[in-house]
C-alpha positions in Angstrom: -22.1 -85.3 -46.7 -25.1 -87.5 -45.7 -28.8 -87.9 -46.3 -29.5 -85.0 -44.0 -26.4 -82.8 -44.4 -25.3 -80.8 -47.5 -22.2 -78.5 -47.5 -21.9 -76.1 -50.4 -19.8 -73.1 -51.3 -21.8 -69.9 -51.9 -21.0 -66.3 -52.9 -21.2 -63.2 -50.7 -24.2 -63.4 -48.4 -25.7 -60.8 -46.0 -27.6 -62.9 -43.5 -26.4 -65.7 -41.3 -29.6 -67.7 -42.1 -31.7 -68.2 -45.2 -34.5 -70.3 -46.7 -33.8 -73.5 -48.7 -35.7 -73.6 -52.1 -36.3 -77.2 -53.3 -36.7 -77.8 -57.1 -37.8 -81.2 -58.5 -36.5 -82.6 -61.8 -39.8 -82.0 -63.4 -39.5 -78.3 -62.6 -41.9 -78.1 -59.6 -41.2 -76.4 -56.4 -41.0 -78.3 -53.1 -41.0 -77.2 -49.5 -38.3 -77.3 -46.8 -38.9 -77.1 -43.0 -35.3 -76.2 -42.3 -33.2 -73.3 -43.2 -29.5 -73.0 -44.1 -26.9 -71.6 -41.8 -24.1 -69.5 -43.3 -20.6 -70.4 -42.0 -17.6 -68.2 -42.8 -14.7 -70.7 -43.2 -11.1 -69.8 -43.1 -9.2 -69.3 -46.3 -8.5 -72.7 -47.9 -4.9 -73.1 -48.9 -3.8 -74.9 -52.0 -2.4 -77.8 -50.0 -5.6 -78.2 -47.9 -8.2 -80.9 -48.7 -11.6 -79.6 -49.7 -14.9 -81.4 -50.4 -15.9 -78.8 -52.9 -14.2 -77.1 -55.9 -12.2 -74.0 -55.0 -11.8 -71.4 -57.7 -8.2 -70.6 -58.6 -7.0 -67.4 -56.9 -3.9 -65.3 -57.4 -1.5 -65.9 -54.5 0.9 -63.3 -53.3 4.4 -63.6 -51.9 4.0 -61.8 -48.6 7.7 -61.8 -48.0 8.4 -59.4 -50.9 4.9 -57.8 -51.0 5.1 -57.8 -54.8 2.0 -58.3 -57.0 3.5 -61.2 -58.8 2.1 -64.7 -59.1 4.4 -67.5 -58.1 4.3 -71.2 -58.6 2.2 -73.2 -56.2 5.1 -75.6 -55.9 7.2 -73.0 -54.2 4.7 -72.3 -51.4 5.5 -73.6 -48.0 3.4 -76.4 -46.4 0.6 -75.2 -44.1 2.0 -77.3 -41.3 5.8 -76.9 -41.4 6.3 -78.7 -38.0 4.7 -81.9 -39.2 2.7 -82.4 -35.9 -0.9 -82.1 -35.1 -2.1 -78.4 -34.6 -3.8 -77.4 -31.5 -5.4 -73.9 -31.9 -5.2 -71.9 -28.8 -8.0 -69.8 -27.3 -6.1 -66.6 -26.9 -7.7 -63.8 -28.9 -5.9 -62.3 -31.8 -6.0 -58.7 -30.2 -4.3 -60.0 -27.1 -1.5 -61.5 -29.1 -1.0 -58.2 -31.0 -0.7 -56.4 -27.6 1.8 -59.0 -26.3 3.9 -58.9 -29.5 3.7 -55.4 -30.9 4.9 -55.1 -34.5 5.3 -58.9 -34.9 3.4 -61.6 -36.8 2.5 -65.3 -36.4 2.7 -65.9 -40.2 6.0 -67.8 -40.9 6.2 -66.1 -44.3 6.3 -62.6 -42.8 9.5 -60.7 -42.3 8.4 -59.9 -38.7 7.7 -63.6 -37.9 7.6 -64.5 -34.2 8.1 -68.2 -33.5 6.7 -67.7 -30.0 3.5 -66.2 -31.4 3.2 -69.1 -33.9 3.6 -71.7 -31.3 1.0 -70.1 -28.9 -1.4 -69.7 -31.8 -1.1 -73.2 -33.4 0.5 -75.5 -30.8 -0.6 -74.2 -27.4 -1.5 -77.7 -26.2 1.5 -79.6 -27.7 3.8 -81.4 -25.3 7.6 -80.9 -25.1 8.2 -84.3 -26.8 5.9 -83.3 -29.7 7.9 -80.1 -30.1 11.2 -82.1 -30.2 9.7 -84.2 -33.0 8.7 -81.0 -34.8 12.2 -79.7 -34.5 13.6 -82.9 -36.1 11.0 -82.6 -38.9 12.2 -79.1 -39.7 15.8 -80.4 -40.0 14.8 -83.2 -42.3 12.8 -80.8 -44.6 15.9 -78.5 -44.9 18.2 -81.4 -45.8 15.8 -82.7 -48.4 15.5 -79.3 -50.1 19.3 -79.1 -50.5 19.6 -82.7 -51.9 16.7 -82.1 -54.4 18.4 -79.0 -55.9 21.7 -80.9 -56.3 20.0 -83.8 -58.0 18.2 -81.4 -60.4 21.6 -80.0 -61.5 23.2 -83.4 -61.9 20.3 -84.6 -64.1 20.6 -81.7 -66.6 24.4 -81.5 -66.8 24.6 -82.9 -70.4 22.2 -80.1 -71.6 24.5 -77.5 -70.2 27.5 -78.9 -72.1 25.7 -79.0 -75.4 24.7 -75.4 -75.1 28.3 -74.4 -74.3 29.6 -76.3 -77.5 27.0 -74.5 -79.7 28.0 -71.1 -78.5 31.8 -71.9 -79.1 31.1 -73.0 -82.7 29.2 -69.8 -83.5 32.0 -67.7 -82.2 34.6 -69.6 -84.3 32.6 -69.2 -87.4 32.3 -65.4 -87.0 36.0 -65.1 -86.5 36.8 -67.1 -89.7 34.5 -64.9 -91.8 36.2 -61.7 -90.7 39.7 -62.9 -91.8 39.1 -64.8 -95.0 36.9 -62.3 -96.9 37.7 -58.8 -98.1 34.3 -57.5 -97.5 34.6 -58.4 -93.9 32.4 -60.3 -91.6 28.7 -60.5 -92.0 28.3 -58.2 -89.1 30.5 -55.7 -90.8 28.5 -55.9 -94.0 25.3 -55.5 -92.1 26.7 -52.3 -90.4 27.6 -50.9 -93.9 24.2 -51.6 -95.3 22.5 -50.0 -92.3 24.8 -46.9 -92.6 23.9 -46.4 -96.3 20.3 -46.9 -95.6 20.5 -44.2 -92.9 22.3 -41.7 -95.3 19.7 -42.3 -98.0 16.9 -41.8 -95.4 18.5 -38.5 -94.2 18.7 -37.2 -97.8 15.1 -38.1 -98.5 13.5 -36.8 -95.2 15.9 -34.0 -94.1 13.4 -31.2 -94.7 10.5 -33.2 -93.2 12.5 -34.0 -90.2 13.6 -30.4 -89.8 10.1 -29.2 -89.8 9.2 -32.0 -87.4 12.0 -30.8 -85.1 10.8 -27.3 -85.3 7.2 -28.3 -84.6 8.5 -30.5 -81.7 10.4 -27.5 -80.3 7.3 -25.3 -80.6 5.2 -27.9 -79.1 7.6 -28.3 -76.2 7.7 -24.5 -75.7 3.9 -24.5 -75.7 3.9 -27.4 -73.3 6.2 -25.5 -71.0 4.1 -22.4 -71.2 1.0 -24.3 -70.5 2.5 -26.3 -67.8 4.0 -23.2 -66.1 1.4 -20.7 -67.1 0.9 -19.7 -63.4 4.4 -18.2 -63.3 4.3 -16.6 -66.7 0.9 -15.0 -66.0 1.8 -14.0 -62.4 3.3 -10.5 -63.1 0.2 -9.4 -65.0 -2.1 -11.0 -62.4 -0.3 -9.2 -59.6 -0.8 -5.8 -61.2 -4.5 -6.5 -61.9 -5.1 -7.7 -58.3 -3.3 -4.7 -56.8 -5.6 -2.4 -58.8 -8.6 -4.3 -57.5 -7.3 -4.3 -54.0 -7.2 -8.1 -53.8 -4.0 -8.1 -51.8 -4.7 -11.5 -50.2 -4.7 -13.1 -53.7 -1.5 -11.4 -54.6 0.2 -12.6 -51.3 -1.0 -16.2 -51.8 0.2 -16.3 -55.4 3.5 -14.8 -54.4 4.0 -17.4 -51.7 3.2 -20.2 -54.1 5.6 -18.8 -56.7 8.3 -18.3 -54.1 8.1 -21.9 -52.9 8.1 -23.3 -56.5 10.6 -21.0 -58.3 12.4 -19.1 -55.5 15.6 -21.2 -55.9 15.2 -22.2 -59.6 18.3 -22.3 -61.9 16.3 -22.2 -65.1 17.1 -18.8 -66.8 13.6 -18.1 -68.1 12.1 -18.9 -64.8 14.6 -16.7 -63.0 13.8 -13.8 -65.4 10.1 -14.1 -64.8 10.5 -14.5 -61.1 12.6 -11.3 -61.0 9.7 -9.5 -62.6 7.4 -10.9 -59.8 9.9 -9.6 -57.1 9.9 -6.2 -58.7 6.1 -5.9 -58.5 6.1 -7.3 -55.0 8.6 -4.6 -54.0 6.3 -1.9 -55.4 3.4 -3.5 -53.5 5.4 -3.3 -50.3 5.9 0.4 -50.8 2.3 0.9 -51.7 1.1 -0.9 -48.6 3.5 1.0 -46.3 2.3 4.2 -47.8 -1.3 3.3 -47.1 -0.4 2.1 -43.6 1.2 5.4 -42.7 -1.6 7.5 -44.4 -3.8 9.3 -41.9 -6.6 9.2 -41.0 -7.2 5.5 -41.2 -9.2 2.9 -39.2 -7.8 0.4 -36.9 -9.1 -2.4 -39.1 -7.2 -1.1 -42.1 -4.0 -0.6 -40.1 -4.1 -4.2 -38.9 -4.8 -5.4 -42.4 -1.9 -3.5 -44.0 0.5 -4.6 -41.2 -0.5 -8.2 -41.8 0.0 -7.9 -45.5 3.4 -6.4 -45.1 4.3 -9.1 -42.6 3.2 -11.8 -45.1 5.3 -10.1 -47.8 8.3 -10.1 -45.4 8.7 -6.3 -45.6 11.9 -4.9 -44.2 11.9 -3.1 -40.8 9.0 -3.1 -38.4 5.8 -1.8 -40.2 3.7 -2.1 -37.0 6.0 0.2 -35.1 6.2 2.6 -38.0 2.4 2.8 -38.0 2.4 3.4 -34.2 5.0 6.2 -34.6 3.0 7.8 -37.5 -0.2 7.7 -35.5 1.5 9.2 -32.5 2.8 12.2 -34.5 -0.6 12.6 -36.3 -2.6 12.8 -33.0 -0.1 15.4 -31.7 -0.5 17.5 -34.8 -4.3 17.1 -34.6 -4.3 18.5 -31.1 -2.2 21.5 -32.1 -4.4 22.1 -35.2 -7.5 22.1 -33.0 -6.0 24.8 -30.8 -4.8 26.9 -33.8 -8.2 26.8 -35.5 -10.0 28.0 -32.3 -7.5 30.8 -31.6 -7.7 32.0 -35.2 -11.4 32.3 -34.8 -12.3 29.5 -37.3 -15.1 27.1 -36.6 -13.9 23.6 -36.1 -15.9 21.0 -38.0 -15.0 21.9 -41.6 -11.3 21.3 -41.5 -8.9 18.5 -40.8 -10.5 17.8 -37.5 -13.9 16.9 -38.9 -13.0 13.3 -39.5 -16.6 12.0 -39.7 -18.8 14.9 -40.6 -20.5 17.6 -38.5 -23.3 15.2 -37.6 -21.1 12.6 -36.1 -21.8 11.8 -32.4 -19.3 13.0 -29.8 -16.4 10.6 -29.1 -17.3 11.0 -25.5 -20.8 9.7 -26.3 -19.4 6.8 -28.3 -17.3 5.6 -25.4 -19.9 6.3 -22.7 -20.9 2.7 -22.6 -17.5 1.5 -21.4 -16.9 -0.1 -18.0 -15.5 3.0 -16.3 -18.1 5.5 -17.7 -21.3 3.6 -17.1 -23.4 6.5 -17.9 -25.5 5.1 -20.7 -25.8 8.0 -23.3 -23.7 10.8 -24.6 -21.8 13.0 -22.2 -23.3 16.0 -23.9 -26.8 17.2 -23.4 -29.0 18.2 -26.3 -28.0 21.7 -27.4 -29.9 24.5 -29.2 -28.8 25.8 -32.6 -27.2 28.8 -30.9 -24.9 26.7 -28.8 -21.8 27.5 -30.7 -22.6 31.2 -30.5 -23.4 31.2 -26.8 -20.7 28.9 -25.6 -17.2 30.4 -25.0 -14.5 29.4 -27.3 -12.5 27.7 -24.5 -15.4 25.4 -23.7 -15.8 24.4 -27.3 -12.1 23.9 -27.6 -11.9 21.6 -24.6 -14.8 19.5 -25.9 -13.4 19.3 -29.4 -9.9 18.5 -28.1 -11.4 15.7 -25.9 -13.2 14.4 -29.0 -10.0 14.3 -30.9 -8.2 12.4 -28.1 -11.0 10.0 -27.4 -11.6 9.5 -31.1 -7.9 8.5 -31.8 -6.2 7.4 -28.6 -8.3 4.2 -28.1 -7.4 2.9 -31.5 -3.8 3.9 -30.9 -3.8 2.0 -27.7 -5.5 -1.1 -29.2 -3.0 -1.1 -32.0 -0.2 -1.3 -29.4 -2.0 -4.1 -27.5 -2.3 -6.1 -30.7 1.4 -5.4 -31.4 2.3 -6.7 -27.9 0.2 -9.9 -27.9 1.0 -10.7 -31.5 -2.6 -10.6 -32.7 -1.6 -8.3 -35.5 -0.1 -11.3 -37.3 -2.3 -14.1 -36.1 -6.0 -13.5 -35.4 -6.4 -17.1 -34.0 -3.6 -16.7 -31.5 -1.4 -19.4 -33.2 2.2 -19.2 -32.3 4.5 -18.4 -35.2 7.9 -16.9 -35.7 6.4 -13.6 -36.7 4.2 -13.5 -33.5 7.2 -14.2 -31.3 9.3 -11.6 -33.2 6.5 -9.1 -32.6 6.3 -9.8 -28.9 10.1 -9.5 -28.6 10.1 -6.1 -30.5 7.2 -4.9 -28.3 9.1 -5.7 -25.1 12.1 -3.7 -26.5 10.0 -0.7 -27.4 7.8 -0.7 -24.3 9.6 2.4 -22.8 9.3 4.2 -26.1 5.6 3.6 -26.3 5.2 4.7 -22.7 6.9 8.0 -23.6 4.5 8.4 -26.5 1.5 8.1 -24.2 3.0 10.5 -21.8 3.6 13.0 -24.6 0.0 12.7 -25.7 -1.4 13.1 -22.2 1.0 16.0 -21.5 0.0 17.7 -24.7 -3.7 17.3 -23.9 -3.1 18.7 -20.4 -0.9 21.6 -21.5 -3.4 22.7 -24.2 -6.2 22.7 -21.7 -4.0 24.6 -19.2 -3.2 27.1 -21.8 -6.9 27.8 -22.4 -8.2 27.6 -18.9 -5.2 27.9 -16.5 -2.5 29.8 -18.4 -0.8 31.0 -15.2 0.1 27.3 -14.4 2.3 27.1 -17.5 5.9 28.3 -17.8 6.5 31.4 -19.9 8.4 29.3 -22.5 5.3 27.1 -23.1 2.7 29.9 -23.2 3.6 30.8 -26.8 2.9 27.2 -27.8 -0.1 26.4 -25.7 -1.4 29.8 -24.8 -2.9 32.6 -26.9 -6.3 32.8 -25.3 -5.8 36.2 -23.7 -8.4 37.9 -25.8 -11.1 35.4 -25.0 -13.7 35.9 -22.3 -13.2 34.7 -18.7 -15.2 31.6 -17.8 -17.9 31.5 -15.2 -18.2 28.6 -12.7 -20.9 27.0 -14.9 -18.6 26.8 -17.9 -15.8 25.6 -15.8 -18.1 22.9 -14.5 -18.8 21.9 -18.1 -15.1 21.7 -18.8 -14.5 19.5 -15.7 -17.4 17.3 -16.9 -15.7 16.9 -20.3 -12.2 16.3 -18.9 -13.6 13.7 -16.5 -15.3 11.9 -19.3 -12.1 11.9 -21.2 -10.2 10.5 -18.2 -12.9 7.8 -17.6 -12.9 6.8 -21.3 -9.1 6.4 -21.3 -9.2 4.5 -18.0 -11.7 2.1 -19.5 -9.0 1.1 -22.0 -6.9 -0.1 -19.0 -4.2 2.4 -19.7 -1.9 2.4 -16.5 -2.9 5.0 -14.0 0.6 6.5 -13.8 0.3 7.5 -17.5 -3.0 9.3 -16.8 -1.9 10.9 -13.5 -1.2 14.3 -15.3 -4.9 14.4 -16.3 -5.9 13.7 -12.6 -3.6 16.5 -11.6 -5.2 18.8 -14.1 -8.7 17.8 -12.9 -7.7 18.7 -9.3 -6.5 22.1 -10.3 -9.6 22.7 -12.5 -11.8 21.8 -9.6 -10.0 24.2 -7.3 -10.1 26.9 -9.9 -13.8 26.3 -10.5 -14.4 26.5 -6.7 -12.5 29.8 -6.3 -13.9 31.4 -9.5 -17.4 30.5 -8.5 -17.0 32.1 -5.1 -15.5 35.2 -6.8 -18.3 35.5 -9.4 -20.9 35.0 -6.7 -19.3 37.9 -4.8 -19.9 40.0 -7.9 -23.5 38.8 -8.2 -24.1 39.6 -4.5 -22.9 43.2 -5.1 -25.7 43.6 -7.7 -28.4 42.4 -5.4 -28.9 45.9 -4.1 -30.6 46.7 -7.4 -33.2 44.1 -6.7 -34.4 45.7 -3.4 -38.1 46.7 -3.8 -38.6 47.7 -0.1 -41.7 45.6 0.1 -41.9 43.9 3.5 -43.7 40.7 4.4 -45.5 39.7 7.6 -42.1 39.1 9.3 -41.0 42.6 8.5 -38.3 41.6 5.9 -38.0 42.3 2.2 -37.1 39.8 -0.5 -33.4 40.8 -0.4 -32.3 38.2 2.3 -34.2 35.5 0.3 -32.4 36.6 -2.9 -29.1 36.4 -1.1 -29.8 33.0 0.4 -30.9 31.7 -3.0 -27.9 33.1 -4.7 -25.5 31.3 -2.2 -27.5 28.1 -2.3 -27.4 28.1 -6.1 -23.7 28.7 -6.0 -23.3 25.6 -3.7 -25.5 23.5 -5.9 -23.4 24.5 -9.0 -20.3 23.4 -7.1 -21.8 19.9 -6.5 -20.2 18.3 -9.5 -16.8 20.0 -9.2 -16.6 19.1 -5.5 -17.9 15.5 -6.2 -15.1 12.9 -5.5 -14.8 10.5 -8.4 -12.7 7.3 -8.5 -9.0 8.2 -8.0 -9.8 11.8 -7.1 -9.2 13.6 -3.8 -11.4 16.0 -1.8 -10.3 19.5 -2.8 -11.8 20.9 0.4 -9.3 18.8 2.4 -6.3 20.8 1.0 -5.3 23.3 3.7 -4.6 26.1 1.2 -8.0 25.6 -0.6 -9.8 25.5 2.8 -8.4 28.8 3.8 -9.1 30.4 0.4 -12.6 29.0 0.2 -13.4 30.1 3.8 -12.0 33.6 3.2 -14.0 34.0 -0.1 -17.1 32.7 1.7 -16.7 35.2 4.5 -16.1 37.9 1.8 -19.5 37.0 0.2 -21.2 37.6 3.6 -19.4 40.9 4.1 -20.2 42.1 0.6 -23.9 41.5 1.2 -23.7 43.3 4.5 -22.0 46.2 2.7 -24.9 46.2 0.2 -27.3 46.6 3.1 -25.2 49.4 4.5 -25.1 51.2 1.1 -28.9 50.8 0.8 -29.3 52.4 4.2 -27.5 55.5 3.1 -29.0 55.7 -0.4 -31.1 58.8 -1.0 -34.0 59.0 -3.4 -34.7 62.5 -4.7 -38.1 61.4 -5.7 -39.2 60.1 -2.4 -42.8 61.0 -1.7 -42.5 62.4 1.9 -46.3 62.7 2.1 -46.6 59.0 2.8 -48.0 58.5 6.2 -46.6 55.8 8.4 -49.5 56.1 10.8 -51.8 53.3 10.0 -54.9 51.7 11.5 -53.4 48.9 13.5 -56.6 47.0 13.5 -56.9 47.2 9.7 -56.6 43.8 8.0 -54.3 45.4 5.4 -51.9 47.3 7.7 -49.2 47.0 5.0 -51.1 49.0 2.4 -48.6 51.8 2.6 -45.6 49.6 1.6 -46.7 48.1 -1.7 -44.8 48.1 -5.0 -43.8 51.5 -6.1 -43.5 52.7 -2.5 -40.5 54.9 -1.9 -39.6 54.7 1.7 -38.0 57.6 3.7 -34.5 57.3 4.9 -35.8 56.4 8.4 -38.0 53.7 6.9 -35.0 52.3 5.0 -33.1 52.1 8.2 -35.9 50.2 9.8 -36.3 47.8 6.9 -32.6 47.1 6.8 -32.6 46.7 10.6 -35.3 44.1 10.3 -33.4 42.4 7.5 -30.2 42.3 9.6 -32.0 40.7 12.5 -33.5 38.1 10.0 -30.0 37.4 8.6 -28.6 36.8 12.1 -31.7 34.8 13.2 -32.3 32.6 10.1 -30.3 33.2 6.9 -26.8 32.8 8.3 -27.8 29.6 10.2 -29.4 28.1 7.0 -26.4 28.9 4.9 -24.1 27.3 7.5 -26.1 24.1 7.2 -25.8 24.3 3.4 -22.1 24.9 3.6 -21.7 21.8 5.8 -23.8 19.7 3.6 -21.6 20.5 0.6 -18.4 19.6 2.6 -17.2 23.1 3.3 -14.9 23.4 6.4 -14.7 26.4 8.7 -18.4 27.0 8.7 -18.2 28.1 12.3 -15.7 30.8 11.3 -17.9 31.9 8.4 -21.0 32.1 10.6 -19.1 33.9 13.5 -17.6 36.5 11.3 -20.9 37.0 9.4 -22.9 37.4 12.6 -20.3 39.8 14.0 -20.4 41.9 10.9 -24.2 42.0 10.7 -24.4 42.9 14.4 -22.0 45.8 13.9 -24.2 47.1 11.0 -27.3 46.5 13.1 -25.7 48.6 15.9 -24.7 51.5 13.6 -28.1 51.6 11.8 -30.0 51.4 15.1 -28.0 54.2 16.6 -28.6 56.3 13.4 -32.3 55.6 13.5 -32.6 56.5 17.3 -30.6 59.6 16.7 -32.9 60.7 13.9 -36.1 59.9 15.9 -35.2 60.5 19.5 -33.3 63.8 19.2 -36.3 65.8 17.7 -38.7 64.5 20.4 -36.3 65.1 23.2 -35.4 68.5 21.8 -39.0 69.6 21.6 -39.5 69.1 25.3 -37.7 72.2 26.6 -39.3 74.7 24.2 -42.7 73.1 25.0 -42.3 73.3 28.7 -41.4 77.0 28.7 -43.7 78.0 25.9 -45.7 81.2 26.8 -43.0 82.3 29.3 -44.0 79.5 31.7 -42.3 79.7 35.1 -42.2 76.8 37.6 -42.2 79.3 40.5 -45.2 81.4 39.3 -47.9 79.3 37.8 -51.5 78.7 38.2 -53.2 75.6 39.7 -52.8 72.7 37.2 -55.9 71.9 35.1 -54.3 69.1 33.1 -51.3 67.9 31.1 -50.0 70.5 28.9 -49.9 70.2 25.1 -46.1 69.8 24.8 -46.3 66.5 26.5 -49.2 65.3 24.4 -47.2 66.3 21.4 -44.2 64.4 22.5 -46.4 61.3 23.1 -47.9 61.7 19.7 -44.4 61.8 18.2 -43.5 58.7 20.1 -46.8 57.1 18.8 -45.7 58.1 15.3 -42.4 56.3 15.8 -44.3 53.3 17.1 -46.5 53.2 14.1 -43.5 53.6 11.7 -41.6 50.8 13.4 -44.7 48.6 13.8 -45.5 49.0 10.1 -42.1 47.4 9.3 -41.6 45.0 12.1 -43.4 44.6 15.3 -40.3 42.8 16.7 -38.4 46.1 16.5 -40.9 48.1 18.5 -39.8 47.3 22.1 -36.1 47.8 21.2 -36.7 51.1 19.4 -39.3 52.6 21.8 -37.2 51.7 24.8 -34.4 53.8 23.4 -36.7 56.6 22.5 -38.3 56.6 26.0 -34.9 56.4 27.6 -33.8 59.5 25.6 -37.1 61.4 26.6 -36.8 60.3 30.2 -33.2 61.5 30.4 -34.1 64.8 28.9 -37.0 65.3 31.3 -34.7 64.4 34.2 -32.2 67.0 33.0 -34.9 69.7 32.7 -36.3 69.0 36.1 -32.9 69.0 37.7 -32.1 72.4 36.1 -35.0 74.1 37.8 -33.8 76.1 40.8 -37.1 76.1 42.7 -40.7 75.1 42.3 -43.8 76.8 43.6 -46.5 74.6 45.0 -48.5 74.7 41.8 -45.3 74.3 39.8 -44.3 71.2 41.7 -47.8 69.8 41.2 -47.7 70.6 37.5 -44.3 69.0 37.1 -45.2 65.9 39.0 -48.5 65.5 37.0 -46.6 65.7 33.7 -43.8 63.3 34.8 -46.3 60.8 36.1 -48.5 61.1 33.1 -45.5 60.5 30.8 -44.2 57.7 32.8 -47.5 55.9 33.1 -48.2 56.3 29.4 -45.0 54.6 28.3 -44.6 52.3 31.2 -44.5 49.3 28.9 -41.2 50.5 27.3 -39.4 51.6 30.5 -36.0 50.1 31.2 -33.6 50.4 34.0 -32.1 53.6 32.7 -35.6 55.2 32.0 -36.8 54.3 35.5 -33.7 55.8 37.1 -34.2 59.0 35.1 -37.8 59.4 36.1 -36.9 58.6 39.7 -34.2 61.3 39.7 -36.6 63.7 38.1 -39.3 63.1 40.7 -36.8 63.3 43.5 -35.9 66.8 42.3 -39.5 67.9 42.9 -40.9 69.1 46.3 -43.1 66.5 47.9 -46.8 67.0 48.0 -47.9 67.9 51.5 -51.7 68.0 51.5 -54.2 65.3 50.6 -56.0 67.7 48.4 -53.0 68.0 46.2 -52.6 64.3 45.9 -56.3 63.9 45.1 -56.1 66.6 42.5 -53.0 64.9 41.0 -54.8 61.6 40.8 -57.9 63.2 39.2 -55.9 65.0 36.6 -54.0 61.8 35.8 -57.2 59.9 35.3 -58.5 62.7 33.2 -55.4 62.6 31.0 -55.5 58.8 30.6 -59.2 58.9 29.8 -58.9 61.6 27.2 -55.9 60.0 25.5 -57.0 56.4 25.9 -57.2 55.8 22.2 -53.8 57.2 21.5 -52.2 55.4 24.4 -53.6 52.0 23.4 -50.6 51.4 21.1 -48.3 51.4 24.2 -50.2 48.5 25.8 -48.9 44.9 25.3 -50.4 43.5 22.1 -52.8 40.6 22.5 -53.8 40.5 18.9 -51.4 39.2 16.3 -51.2 41.2 13.1 -53.2 39.8 10.2 -51.0 38.3 7.6 -51.4 39.4 4.0 
C-alpha cells in the first residue's frame, strides 16, 4: 500500500497481534520493531474490488437453500440501489429484536426492506432514496430487454433444429412402409427379442438358482432385520423363568409399538405367540400377587408389572381384598390354635420364625409409641408355661395385627395417591385411573378396616370378657371356658399389649373413628382389671389371718396391720397402669357406675380384714401353753421376752393383741390407706374411711367387752366369798388389824391384768383397768349396801378395806367408780372417836407400806418402756 504499510491475506489466526519476521534475499534474518495487527474483514463478494487475490469459493443460492453452485453472472449486485451506502450504528441484536423472524439480506425469503434501509442507508436523504428507486426500475427494464435480445439473436438456430427433427421423422415413416422387414426400429426390436430368448435358454437354470438364492438371502435378511420379533417368544419364556419381568415388559412394549398393528401375516403370527405368553405372564403375576404371605415391596412390584402389561380388572384392589381376607383368617387361626392347646409359633402364624422380634417391638419407634424398645420385657424360658393362654393369645393376636395391618394400610395409601404406578409421582393416565378407583372404593376399604378391628376386639372379648359378647358370637369368638381366670397383673399385661396395638395403629394415621372399637375395648378392659384386682385382693386379705404370728412390737401391734396395708398399697400400685389415662382415653374412675362398684369393693376389702381380726379373736389353739406367765418385770429391758416367735397366746391375750391392732388401724392404717386411695384417683375415700372406722370401732367394742367380761367377772366374783370367808360377820368382829387377804388377792388379780395388758400395749392399760376397777367398785358398793348393820369394829374394817382399795387404784378411778365408792362409804356408819380415825390411818399406811412394790404399777408411769 505504501513504504510503511503492507496489507496481506492470512489463514486462520488465534491472536490479534503477532511478530513480523523479516527475511533478506540472501537468506538472512532481519529484525522488526513493529508487530502486525490482525483485522477480520467482512466477506468479499465476487463483485467487490480487492487488492489481494481471493481464492475461489462455492457460493450458495440462499433463496432455495440448495447446495448447488450457480453462475457468478446470476448473482445480484452488492448495491442494488445504486447509491452510496451509509452503514448505521444500530447493533445487529437490536435489529433482530425489532424485526423478529425477518432478515436484511435481499436474497432471503424473509427479506425486510425496512431492515435493509436502516442497516445500509440510515443516513441517506429522501432525494437519494428517490434516485435509488428510479435505479431499481431501470435495472428491471434492462433485464427484460436483455432476455428478449438473447432470444432474437438465436432464432435461426432454433429453426435449423426444428427442420432436422422433421427430416428424421419423415425418414422413419418411409422405412416402415416401403420395406417388408419393417422399419429399422422394428428390426432392432426383433433382434433384441431373439437375443433375449437365446439368453433365457442358456441361463435359465443359473437364473433359477440365482432367484432361489436371492429369495433365501431376502428371507435371511428379513430374519436378521426382525430377529427381535422372531426371538421374542423364546426370550419371554427365559426371562420369566429368571424372574426378569422388567425385561419382558420392556420387550413387549417395544414389540407392541412396532408390530401391534402390522398386516404382514408372518409378523401377525409371531406377535400372536407373544400375546399368548404375555397372557400367561399376567396370570402368573396375578397369582403371585394374591399369594400370601408376601411383602409390601413384592405386592407393589407385581401390581406395577400388571399395570404395565395392561391387565384386565383392578389388580391393586384384588390384592387389597385378598390381604384383608388373609388377615381375618390369620386371626381366627390364632384363636383356634390356642383353644386347641397347640403352641403358636410352628404353624401358619410363625411368619418369620420363633426368634423374630415382636411386631409391637418393631413398631415401638413410631411417633405415637415413643417408647424406644420392645413392648415386651425379657422373659425366662418358662414364660410360655407360666403365662396363661389368654395372655399369650392376646399378645400373639396383636403381633398378627401389627405385623400385617400396617402393610395393608400402606398398600391402600399407595393405591390412593397413585404411587403404586409411579414412584416419582409423575402424573399419568394409570395414576389418575388409580385415584379415581380409590375414591370409588373408599367406603369398601373403610368397611374392611372396621371388620379387621371388630374381629380383633371380638376375639379379645371372647378370651377376656366373654360376657360382653352376644350368645350367637360366643361360638365363634369364645371357647375359653376351660382356661384359668386371670389376675389383675395378667389383665394389666393384656391392657399394655392392647394399648401398644392401638398406639401402633394410630401411628399409621388411621382415622380415629375406625379405631374407636379398640378404645371402647380398652375402657372395658381397664374397668374389668380394676374390679377383678379389687376382688382378688379381697381373697388375698382373707388369707392374711394365716400370717398372724402374734409377735407384738413396741407399739403393741403385730405385723398383720402392716401386711394388710402393704397388700392394699401393692394393689393400688398394680392399678397404676390400668388407671393411667393415655391419649384419647377417659378416666374410668369418673364413671358413676365404676365409682360405686370400686368404692363398694374397697369397703368390702376393709370389712373382710376386720372379719379376719374377729375370727382370730375367737380362734382357739388346743396346744396353747397356759403356763406362760404374763407377769413380767416392768423394769426389765426385754419386757417382751414372753411374746417371741413360737409364743401361743391365750384367748385373753389374743383379744388384747387384736384390740391393739384395731386401735392402730383406726389411728394410722385407715388414714394412710385413704391417702393412697386419693393419690391413685379413687373417689369416695371419705365413705371408705368412715365405714371402715365404724366397723373397726364396732369390733373394738365387742372385743373390749369380751375381754372385760373375762377378766372383771372373776375378780368381782371373788370379793363376796373372800369377805365372808371363815364365817365373817360385820356385826360381830374383832378390832381390825389390817386389810384382809381377799382384798390383797383382788389387787393382785388386778395387777395381773395390768401386767397382761401392759405387756401387749401400754395404751390399753387405762382403758382396761378403768373398766376392771369400775366393776370391782360396783361389786363392793353392792356388797356394802347389802349389809343390814355394822358393829363398830365391822364399820371400821369395812371403811379400812374400801379406803385401801380406793387409794390403791386411785389412778384408774372414773366417775362411775368414784360414785360406787362414795355410795359404799355412805352405807357405813361414821367413825365417832378420834382413836378410830387414827387407827384407820395407821392401818392404811401399814397396808400401803407393806404392798408398796405391788401397788407401784398403779402409779402414773414416768419411764417409757425400752424398745427392742
